[in-house]
C-alpha positions as CSV (number, residue, x, y, z in Angstrom):
1,X,101.9,90.0,135.4
2,X,103.9,89.8,132.3
3,X,104.1,93.5,131.5
4,X,105.1,94.8,128.1
5,X,108.8,95.3,128.4
6,X,108.7,98.8,127.0
7,X,106.5,100.2,129.8
8,X,107.3,97.8,132.7
9,X,109.9,100.0,134.3
10,X,107.7,103.1,134.2
11,X,104.7,101.2,135.7
12,X,106.9,99.8,138.5
13,X,108.3,103.3,139.3
14,X,104.7,104.6,139.6
15,X,103.7,101.8,141.9
16,X,106.8,102.3,144.1
17,X,106.5,106.1,144.5
18,X,103.0,107.1,145.6
19,X,103.0,110.0,148.0
20,X,101.3,107.9,150.7
21,X,102.7,104.6,151.9
22,X,101.9,101.7,152.3
23,X,100.5,101.3,148.8
24,X,97.3,99.7,147.7
25,X,99.3,96.5,146.9
26,X,100.9,94.1,149.3
27,X,103.1,92.3,146.8
28,X,103.8,92.3,143.1
29,X,105.1,89.4,141.0
30,X,106.2,90.8,137.6
31,X,108.2,89.6,134.6
32,X,110.8,91.9,133.2
33,X,113.7,91.7,130.7
34,X,116.5,90.0,132.8
35,X,118.7,93.1,132.7
36,X,115.9,95.2,134.2
37,X,115.2,92.6,136.9
38,X,118.9,92.7,137.8
39,X,118.7,96.5,138.1
40,X,115.8,96.2,140.5
41,X,117.8,94.0,143.0
42,X,121.3,95.5,142.4
43,X,123.5,96.6,145.3
44,X,125.6,99.8,145.7
45,X,128.8,99.5,143.8
46,X,127.6,97.1,141.2
47,X,127.3,98.0,137.5
48,X,123.5,97.5,137.6
49,X,122.9,99.7,140.6
50,X,120.9,102.8,139.9
51,X,117.7,104.7,140.3
52,X,115.5,101.6,139.9
53,X,117.3,99.7,142.6
54,X,117.0,102.7,145.0
55,X,113.3,103.2,144.4
56,X,112.6,99.5,144.6
57,X,114.6,98.7,147.7
58,X,113.7,101.9,149.6
59,X,110.1,100.8,150.2
60,X,110.0,97.1,149.4
61,X,111.9,93.8,149.5
62,X,112.6,92.6,145.9
63,X,114.1,89.3,144.7
64,X,114.4,87.5,141.5
65,X,112.2,84.5,141.7
66,X,113.3,82.8,138.5
67,X,114.9,83.5,135.1
68,X,113.6,82.3,131.8
69,X,115.6,81.8,128.5
70,X,114.2,83.1,125.3
71,X,113.3,79.5,124.3
72,X,110.7,79.4,127.0
73,X,108.4,81.6,124.8
74,X,106.9,81.1,121.4
75,X,108.0,83.0,119.4
76,X,111.3,83.4,121.3
77,X,112.2,87.0,122.1
78,X,115.8,88.2,121.6
79,X,116.3,88.7,125.4
80,X,116.2,86.6,128.6
81,X,113.4,87.3,131.1
82,X,113.1,87.2,134.9
83,X,110.3,87.1,137.3
84,X,110.7,89.5,140.2
85,X,108.7,89.2,143.5
86,X,108.3,92.5,145.3
87,X,106.8,92.8,148.8
88,X,105.8,96.2,150.1
89,X,107.4,97.2,153.5
90,X,105.1,98.7,156.1
91,X,107.3,101.8,156.2
92,X,110.1,103.0,153.9
93,X,113.6,101.9,155.1
94,X,114.5,105.6,155.6
95,X,112.4,108.7,155.7
96,X,112.3,110.8,152.5
97,X,109.7,112.4,150.3
98,X,109.1,110.2,147.2
99,X,109.0,113.1,144.7
100,X,112.3,114.5,146.0
101,X,114.0,111.1,146.1
102,X,112.9,110.5,142.5
103,X,114.3,113.9,141.4
104,X,117.6,113.3,143.2
105,X,118.1,109.8,141.8
106,X,117.1,110.8,138.3
107,X,119.7,113.6,138.3
108,X,122.4,111.5,139.9
109,X,122.1,108.6,137.6
110,X,121.4,110.6,134.4
111,X,125.1,111.4,134.3
112,X,126.4,108.4,136.3
113,X,130.0,108.9,135.5
114,X,130.1,112.4,136.8
115,X,130.9,113.3,140.4
116,X,127.8,114.0,142.4
117,X,128.6,117.7,142.8
118,X,128.5,118.1,139.0
119,X,125.6,115.7,138.3
120,X,123.4,117.4,141.0
121,X,124.3,121.0,140.6
122,X,121.0,121.8,138.9
123,X,119.1,120.7,142.1
124,X,120.4,123.5,144.3
125,X,123.0,126.2,144.0
126,X,124.7,125.0,147.3
127,X,124.6,121.3,146.4
128,X,128.0,120.6,148.0
129,X,126.6,121.8,151.4
130,X,123.6,119.5,151.0
131,X,125.8,116.6,150.1
132,X,128.0,117.2,153.1
133,X,125.0,117.4,155.5
134,X,123.8,114.1,154.1
135,X,127.3,112.5,154.7
136,X,128.1,112.2,151.0
137,X,131.5,113.0,149.5
138,X,130.8,115.5,146.7
139,X,133.4,113.8,144.6
140,X,131.7,110.4,144.9
141,X,129.8,108.9,142.0
142,X,126.1,107.9,142.2
143,X,126.7,104.1,142.0
144,X,128.7,104.1,145.3
145,X,126.0,105.9,147.4
146,X,123.7,103.8,149.6
147,X,119.9,104.2,149.7
148,X,120.2,105.6,153.2
149,X,122.5,108.4,152.0
150,X,120.3,109.3,149.0
151,X,117.3,109.6,151.4
152,X,119.4,111.8,153.7
153,X,120.2,114.0,150.7
154,X,116.5,114.2,149.7
155,X,115.7,115.3,153.3
156,X,118.4,117.9,153.2
157,X,117.1,119.4,150.0
158,X,113.5,119.4,151.4
159,X,114.7,121.2,154.5
160,X,115.6,124.3,152.5
């Protein structure tokens, strides 16, 4: 599908985070603005890594199938596009509740230049203990944390 770029990310997040998994879809092939596509497939430590990469890669395998220049369209948009192919995994890569993982990643990447202990302090009064139990350095920044560690933090918060 060629989704409207202004709602494509929101639709993808909804399709990736239902409470029950596997989802109703087996695979999705969607066109996004190239920068959004790069965020979907980004790895920890990269500039593009964030909430969208974690939610996409937690429960699916995503890859950029092709990129398209503005000239491929009439009239040409001001941005490049990319087609992303996403295949649902039978099980999430790591156990976590979708709602909690969404909440944690939203808070962590909302203030991505802050240390996690500061960015996540609104989630729990004892956030440093939860970070430690998930194997995360409280002074780390969100873009350096793996999907596995974010899932461990979501589980730790749910165990309260």
